[in-house]
C-alpha positions as a Markdown table, in Angstrom:
| # | Residue | x | y | z |
|---|---|---|---|---|
| 1 | Met | 51.8 | -60.3 | -86.5 |
| 2 | Asn | 52.7 | -60.0 | -82.8 |
| 3 | Ile | 52.7 | -63.4 | -81.5 |
| 4 | Arg | 54.1 | -66.4 | -83.4 |
| 5 | Lys | 54.6 | -70.8 | -82.7 |
| 6 | Gly | 56.9 | -71.2 | -80.2 |
| 7 | Asp | 56.9 | -67.9 | -78.0 |
| 8 | Thr | 56.3 | -67.3 | -74.6 |
| 9 | Val | 52.9 | -65.8 | -73.5 |
| 10 | Leu | 51.5 | -64.5 | -70.1 |
| 11 | Val | 47.7 | -65.1 | -69.9 |
| 12 | Leu | 46.2 | -61.8 | -68.6 |
| 13 | Ala | 42.5 | -62.3 | -68.4 |
| 14 | Gly | 40.3 | -65.5 | -67.5 |
| 15 | Lys | 40.4 | -68.3 | -65.5 |
| 16 | Asp | 44.5 | -69.3 | -66.0 |
| 17 | Arg | 45.3 | -65.6 | -65.3 |
| 18 | Gly | 48.4 | -64.9 | -64.5 |
| 19 | Lys | 49.8 | -68.4 | -65.5 |
| 20 | Arg | 52.3 | -68.9 | -68.7 |
| 21 | Gly | 52.8 | -71.2 | -71.8 |
| 22 | Val | 54.5 | -71.7 | -74.9 |
| 23 | Val | 52.2 | -71.2 | -77.8 |
| 24 | Glu | 51.6 | -74.1 | -79.9 |
| 25 | Arg | 50.0 | -73.1 | -83.0 |
| 26 | Val | 48.3 | -69.5 | -84.2 |
| 27 | Glu | 44.3 | -70.3 | -85.7 |
| 28 | Arg | 41.7 | -68.1 | -86.7 |
| 29 | Thr | 38.6 | -68.3 | -84.7 |
| 30 | Lys | 35.2 | -66.6 | -85.3 |
| 31 | Arg | 36.2 | -64.1 | -83.1 |
| 32 | Gly | 39.2 | -63.1 | -84.8 |
| 33 | Leu | 42.8 | -64.6 | -83.9 |
| 34 | Gly | 43.1 | -66.8 | -81.3 |
| 35 | Ile | 46.3 | -69.2 | -80.1 |
| 36 | Val | 46.3 | -72.3 | -78.5 |
| 37 | Val | 48.9 | -72.9 | -75.4 |
| 38 | Pro | 48.8 | -76.8 | -74.4 |
| 39 | Gly | 47.3 | -77.1 | -70.8 |
| 40 | Leu | 45.8 | -73.6 | -70.1 |
| 41 | Asn | 42.0 | -73.0 | -71.4 |
| 42 | Met | 41.2 | -76.7 | -71.6 |
| 43 | Ala | 37.2 | -77.3 | -71.9 |
| 44 | Lys | 35.8 | -80.8 | -72.0 |
| 45 | Arg | 34.6 | -82.8 | -75.1 |
| 46 | His | 32.1 | -85.7 | -74.9 |
| 47 | Gln | 33.3 | -88.2 | -77.5 |
| 48 | Arg | 31.7 | -90.7 | -78.6 |
| 49 | Pro | 33.6 | -94.1 | -79.9 |
| 50 | Arg | 33.9 | -93.7 | -83.7 |
| 51 | Ser | 35.1 | -97.0 | -85.0 |
| 52 | Arg | 35.6 | -100.0 | -82.8 |
| 53 | Thr | 39.3 | -99.4 | -81.7 |
| 54 | Gln | 38.1 | -95.6 | -80.9 |
| 55 | Gln | 37.4 | -95.9 | -76.9 |
| 56 | Ala | 34.0 | -93.2 | -76.0 |
| 57 | Gly | 34.9 | -90.6 | -72.8 |
| 58 | Ile | 35.4 | -87.6 | -72.2 |
| 59 | Leu | 38.4 | -85.7 | -73.4 |
| 60 | Asp | 40.7 | -82.5 | -72.2 |
| 61 | Leu | 41.0 | -79.9 | -75.5 |
| 62 | Pro | 42.7 | -76.8 | -75.6 |
| 63 | Val | 40.5 | -74.0 | -76.5 |
| 64 | Pro | 42.1 | -71.1 | -78.8 |
| 65 | Leu | 42.9 | -67.9 | -76.1 |
| 66 | His | 42.1 | -64.5 | -78.1 |
| 67 | Leu | 45.0 | -62.2 | -78.5 |
| 68 | Ser | 43.8 | -59.6 | -76.4 |
| 69 | Asn | 43.7 | -61.4 | -73.3 |
| 70 | Val | 47.8 | -62.4 | -73.6 |
| 71 | Gln | 51.2 | -60.7 | -74.0 |
| 72 | Val | 53.9 | -61.6 | -75.1 |
| 73 | Val | 57.3 | -63.1 | -72.8 |
| 74 | Cys | 60.2 | -61.2 | -73.7 |
| 75 | Pro | 62.8 | -64.2 | -73.5 |
| 76 | Arg | 66.1 | -62.0 | -72.5 |
| 77 | Cys | 64.4 | -59.5 | -69.4 |
| 78 | Asp | 61.4 | -62.7 | -68.8 |
| 79 | Arg | 58.9 | -59.8 | -68.5 |
| 80 | Pro | 55.7 | -59.2 | -70.2 |
| 81 | Thr | 56.0 | -56.6 | -72.9 |
| 82 | Arg | 54.7 | -55.2 | -75.9 |
| 83 | Val | 55.8 | -55.4 | -79.0 |
| 84 | Ser | 57.5 | -53.2 | -81.6 |
| 85 | His | 58.8 | -53.8 | -85.5 |
| 86 | Gln | 62.0 | -52.5 | -86.7 |
| 87 | Leu | 63.3 | -52.6 | -89.7 |
| 88 | Leu | 67.0 | -54.1 | -89.9 |
| 89 | Glu | 69.7 | -52.3 | -91.9 |
| 90 | Gly | 69.5 | -52.2 | -95.3 |
| 91 | Gly | 65.6 | -52.4 | -94.9 |
| 92 | Ser | 65.6 | -56.6 | -95.9 |
| 93 | Lys | 63.6 | -57.5 | -92.9 |
| 94 | Arg | 61.1 | -56.6 | -90.2 |
| 95 | Val | 62.1 | -58.0 | -86.4 |
| 96 | Arg | 59.4 | -57.7 | -83.7 |
| 97 | Val | 61.7 | -55.7 | -81.0 |
| 98 | Cys | 60.6 | -55.6 | -76.7 |
| 99 | Lys | 59.5 | -52.6 | -75.4 |
| 100 | His | 61.0 | -52.5 | -72.1 |
| 101 | Cys | 64.7 | -54.0 | -73.1 |
| 102 | Gly | 64.5 | -52.9 | -77.0 |
| 103 | Glu | 66.7 | -56.4 | -77.8 |
| 104 | Gln | 65.0 | -58.6 | -80.5 |
| 105 | Met | 62.8 | -61.2 | -80.0 |
| 106 | Glu | 62.7 | -64.0 | -83.0 |
| 107 | Val | 61.4 | -67.3 | -82.2 |
| 108 | Gly | 64.7 | -69.0 | -84.0 |
| 109 | Gln | 67.6 | -67.1 | -82.4 |
């Protein structure tokens, strides 16, 4: 998969076009895979009180963005980029590589 939790992404389409954020989670939706970025693509939800302790009100919740509407930002060159995959020497592990600078873009590094 090209986008993972912890990646920085740039929104390409929609009301938040041009904004950057960090992926909180990747989830399956009815339209395919979507990613949730806190603070982007917010929707209002009118909530009833479910118990005596929970208060009613209007909540702002992040809604998943479709993968086609975002692009990964390379942590090395800080540019939005496409992602390629390469095998490490020995063929033991497949890593994601930036198409611009050619550097690995693994989250844990």
